[in-house]
C-alpha positions, 0 to 999 in steps of 0.5 A: 568535490565538484570541480569549479569549471563544471559549476561555471559552465552550468546555467544559473537558472537550471538548478533552481528550476530542477529543485522546483520541478523536483518539489512539484513532482514530489508533491504529485507523487505523495498525493497519488500514493496517499490517494492510492492506499486510502482506496475504500475497502470492498468489505470489512468484517471483524476477525473471528472464527467464522464470518459472512461476507458479501462481495458484490464485485468480480475480479481480483481481490486482496484479503488483508488483516488490519489491527494494532502495530506489532500484533502477532495475529497476522499469522492466522489461516484463512479459507473462503467458501461460497455460501450457496454452492459450498465450494471453496474459493481458492486463495493464493499467496501474495508474492510481495506482501504490502503493509500499510501503516498509520498511527497505531495500526497496520494492514497486511495483505495475506492472500489474493483470490479471483471472483468470477461473479459477485458472491456471498462468502463465508470466511473461516479463520484458524489459528486465532485465539479468541479474546480481547486481542482478536476483537481489535482486528478486522479482515479487509477485502480490497482491490489490488493496488497494481503497478501504481504502487511501485510507480508512485514510490519510484516517483517519490525517490526520483523527485526527492533526488531531483529536489535535493540535487537542485538545492545543493547545486543552487547553494554551490553556485551562489556560494562560490 
């Protein structure tokens, strides 16, 4: 319970202003978060034993698998080879696997790799049984989301707290 003397010293305009600022910040954070996770993919290939991928970019890239929710095919093994030089592209595991979900689908980041130049690659997948379940999955290559993802999530949390706090204090000031 908040003491009555604390509420009496609080300016009456402050809680509604805090609630409005929280609402504006929440809208900004949600819009930025949705724009970030909807970043277009660099390439998409069906999940299969061996696929050819052309990546016309250099730098860090994420390898993700996209498919139906609650799928068990996110556990396959993946290797990348340069088609021209036949050298392996080293894949590193991701510390925090980002999972993006929608209505009926999910995308899970599997590995990260760095290309020094645009390349024509061969993706070899192991541990995935052939059949109709694998046909509903896609391997997606995207840019890393970076520090923007936790910043937008933190922005959503802080702005929601500000919105709720502003609403509660506004109600308490007008009720008492």
